[in-house]
C-alpha positions in Angstrom: 52.1 129.8 126.0 49.6 127.9 128.0 46.1 129.1 127.3 42.9 129.0 129.1 40.2 127.1 127.2 36.5 126.9 127.5 34.7 123.9 129.0 36.0 120.8 127.2 32.8 119.0 127.9 33.1 118.2 131.6 31.3 121.2 133.0 32.7 124.5 134.4 30.5 124.6 137.4 32.3 123.1 140.4 30.5 120.8 142.8 32.4 120.8 146.1 31.8 117.2 147.0 32.5 115.9 143.5 35.4 113.4 143.2 37.8 113.1 140.3 36.4 113.8 136.8 38.2 110.9 135.1 38.5 107.5 136.7 41.7 105.5 136.6 40.2 103.2 133.9 39.6 106.1 131.6 35.9 106.4 132.2 34.3 109.7 133.1 33.0 110.1 136.6 29.5 111.0 135.5 26.2 109.2 135.2 23.5 109.4 132.5 20.1 108.2 133.4 17.0 107.5 131.2 19.0 105.9 128.4 17.8 102.8 126.6 20.1 99.9 126.9 21.8 99.0 123.6 22.2 95.3 123.7 25.0 94.9 121.2 27.1 97.7 122.9 26.6 96.1 126.3 27.6 92.6 125.1 30.8 93.8 123.4 31.9 95.9 126.4 31.2 93.7 129.4 34.0 91.6 130.9 35.0 88.2 129.3 33.6 86.3 132.3 30.2 88.0 132.1 29.8 87.4 128.3 30.8 83.8 128.8 28.2 83.5 131.6 25.5 85.2 129.5 26.0 82.9 126.4 26.2 79.7 128.5 23.1 80.7 130.6 21.1 81.6 127.5 22.1 78.3 125.8 20.9 76.2 128.9 17.7 78.2 129.3 16.7 77.8 125.6 17.4 74.0 125.8 15.4 73.7 129.0 12.5 75.5 127.3 12.5 73.2 124.2 12.9 70.1 126.4 9.7 71.2 128.2 7.9 71.4 124.8 9.1 67.9 123.9 7.7 66.7 127.3 4.4 68.3 126.6 4.3 66.8 123.1 5.1 63.4 124.6 8.6 62.1 125.2 7.5 58.7 123.9 7.5 60.3 120.4 11.3 60.6 120.6 12.7 57.4 119.3 15.6 55.5 120.7 16.2 53.8 124.0 18.5 56.4 125.4 18.4 57.2 129.2 14.7 56.3 129.5 11.7 58.4 128.5 11.9 61.3 130.9 12.8 65.0 130.9 16.5 64.2 130.7 16.0 62.4 127.3 14.1 65.4 126.0 16.9 67.8 127.2 19.6 65.7 125.6 17.7 65.6 122.3 17.1 69.3 122.5 20.9 70.0 122.7 21.4 67.8 119.7 18.7 69.6 117.7 19.8 73.0 118.9 23.4 72.5 117.8 22.3 70.6 114.7 24.6 67.8 115.7 22.0 65.0 115.5 23.8 61.9 116.7 20.9 59.7 115.8 20.6 58.0 119.2 17.5 60.1 119.8 15.2 61.1 116.9 11.6 62.4 116.4 9.2 59.8 115.2 6.0 61.9 114.8 5.1 65.1 112.9 4.8 67.4 116.0 8.2 66.4 117.4 9.8 66.7 114.0 8.3 70.2 113.5 9.5 71.4 116.9 13.0 70.0 116.3 13.1 71.7 113.0 12.1 75.1 114.5 14.7 74.5 117.3 17.4 73.9 114.8 16.6 77.3 113.2 16.7 79.0 116.6 20.0 77.3 117.3 21.5 78.6 114.0 20.4 82.1 114.8 21.7 81.8 118.4 25.2 80.7 117.3 25.3 83.3 114.5 24.5 86.0 117.1 27.0 84.6 119.6 29.7 84.5 116.9 29.0 88.1 115.9 29.4 89.2 119.6 32.6 87.3 120.0 34.0 88.7 116.7 32.9 92.2 117.7 34.9 91.8 121.0 38.0 90.5 119.3 37.9 93.0 116.4 37.7 96.2 118.4 41.1 97.9 119.2 42.4 96.9 122.6 45.4 99.2 122.9 46.7 99.4 126.5 48.8 102.3 127.3 50.4 102.1 130.8 50.8 105.3 132.8 53.3 105.9 135.6 51.6 105.5 139.0 52.3 109.1 139.8 53.2 112.3 138.0 56.1 114.4 139.3 57.2 118.0 139.7 60.8 117.5 138.7 63.9 119.6 137.9 63.9 120.9 134.3 67.0 121.9 132.5 69.3 124.1 134.7 67.2 126.1 137.0 63.6 125.3 136.1 61.0 122.7 137.0 58.3 120.8 135.1 55.3 118.6 135.4 56.0 115.1 134.1 54.6 111.7 133.7 55.5 108.6 131.7 53.6 106.3 129.4 54.5 103.1 127.6 52.8 100.8 125.1 52.0 97.7 127.3 51.1 95.4 124.3 53.2 94.0 121.5 51.3 95.9 118.8 52.8 98.8 116.9 51.6 102.3 117.6 52.6 105.3 115.5 51.8 109.0 115.1 51.2 109.5 118.8 49.8 112.7 120.1 49.4 113.9 123.7 47.3 116.7 125.2 47.2 117.7 128.8 44.5 120.0 130.4 44.7 121.4 133.9 41.3 121.6 135.6 41.4 123.8 138.7 38.8 125.3 141.1 38.2 129.0 141.0 36.1 131.0 143.4 34.2 134.1 142.4 32.4 135.4 145.4 29.8 132.8 146.4 30.2 131.0 143.0 32.7 128.2 142.5 33.8 127.3 139.0 36.1 124.8 137.4 38.4 126.4 134.8 40.6 124.6 132.3 44.0 125.4 130.9 45.9 123.8 128.0 49.4 122.8 129.1 52.2 123.4 126.6 54.2 120.2 126.2 57.9 120.0 125.4 57.1 117.2 122.9 53.4 116.9 122.1 53.7 114.2 119.4 56.1 111.4 118.4 56.2 109.4 115.2 57.1 106.1 116.7 56.3 104.7 120.1 58.6 101.7 120.9 60.0 103.2 124.1 58.6 104.8 127.2 57.6 108.4 126.6 58.1 111.0 129.3 55.6 113.8 128.7 56.9 117.1 130.0 55.2 120.5 130.7 57.8 123.1 131.5 56.6 125.4 134.3 57.6 128.7 132.8 56.2 132.2 133.7 53.4 131.6 131.1 52.4 128.3 132.7 49.2 128.2 134.9 51.3 126.2 137.3 53.8 129.0 137.7 54.0 130.1 141.4 51.6 127.4 142.6 52.7 125.3 145.5 51.6 121.7 146.5 49.1 123.2 148.9 47.7 125.4 146.2 47.0 122.4 144.0 45.4 120.6 146.9 43.2 123.5 148.0 42.0 124.0 144.4 41.3 120.4 143.7 43.6 120.4 140.7 43.3 117.5 138.2 45.4 116.9 135.1 43.3 115.5 132.3 45.2 113.6 129.7 44.3 112.5 126.1 46.6 110.2 124.2 45.8 109.5 120.5 47.6 107.3 118.1 47.3 104.9 115.1 47.3 101.2 115.8 48.8 99.3 112.8 47.3 96.0 114.0 43.7 97.2 113.6 44.4 100.0 111.2 42.4 102.3 113.5 43.0 105.4 115.5 43.0 104.7 119.3 42.2 107.0 122.1 43.3 106.7 125.8 42.0 109.0 128.5 43.6 109.3 131.9 44.1 111.8 134.8 46.2 112.6 137.8 44.7 114.3 140.8 46.7 116.6 143.1 47.4 113.8 145.6 49.0 111.7 142.8 51.7 114.2 142.1 55.1 113.8 143.8 57.0 117.1 144.3 60.8 117.1 144.2 61.2 113.8 142.5 62.3 112.5 139.1 61.9 109.3 137.2 64.6 106.7 137.4 66.4 105.5 134.3 64.8 102.1 133.8 66.4 100.8 130.6 69.6 99.0 129.9 71.5 97.6 126.9 71.7 93.9 126.2 74.8 92.1 125.0 73.5 92.2 121.4 72.9 96.0 121.6 69.2 96.0 122.1 67.4 98.4 124.5 65.6 96.6 127.3 63.2 98.1 129.8 60.6 96.8 132.3 57.2 98.4 131.7 56.3 97.7 135.3 59.0 100.0 136.5 58.4 103.1 134.3 56.9 104.9 137.4 59.8 104.4 139.7 61.1 107.8 141.1 63.9 109.1 143.2 64.3 112.3 145.1 65.5 115.4 143.2 66.4 118.9 144.2 64.3 121.6 142.5 66.2 124.8 142.2 63.7 126.9 140.3 
């Protein structure tokens, strides 16, 4: 039996102009202000382009700063007749000292330049150790990608019934096991002048699977006990219904539990449709399916 639950952490009070609660990327549509920025968390979560830009920019800026110090100390104290005695020579020497490469074409020939280059080498070692830790942190965190069907459907179920359905598939070559699914219906409820959001657990035909090598169609039968029983497409639309989804499983590649959050709003549900059969058998007897076609649907007559 589907059961109403208390606030799962998203707030029961309904704001009429509020958009969906869960964005398509799995993030929550809420904002927290006044927090202190955690540098490590930021650097391991930003996009690959941004982190590459940050590391490259920091590397150039640090070398420009040390080059300026060498200029102030006197470029003439950098030995070697390499590209003159200007700022460019100081910058090139700085990159050699910073990376501890030390080609020998440019070298310090006084105490001050030698001291600065030694300090720069230490800063360079710390910089690359920090950058390595950030890169490792990004690669070592689980990156499971579960692909959801573009839409959910209200489809025929068994002989005379109907059900709410959607499909998921593992879109990466890693192995996921012990998969669990949970679906919560969030729906607007009016009580006089007060407007609330109420939540209902939706009973699933199969809430967990041991292995996950194939697409999984998650089904909520719309029985008399279901909160969807008797509701029409307009009812879901008028009540700003949103289906909140939590998928949890064990990733053997990282030996860690992974979590995926997703949602379907009422305008992402197709009524009177069913998912197409999107797999076939190869000549050697293997099952083949296109993960980009898991959401393909076709019309279906609902009798119940």
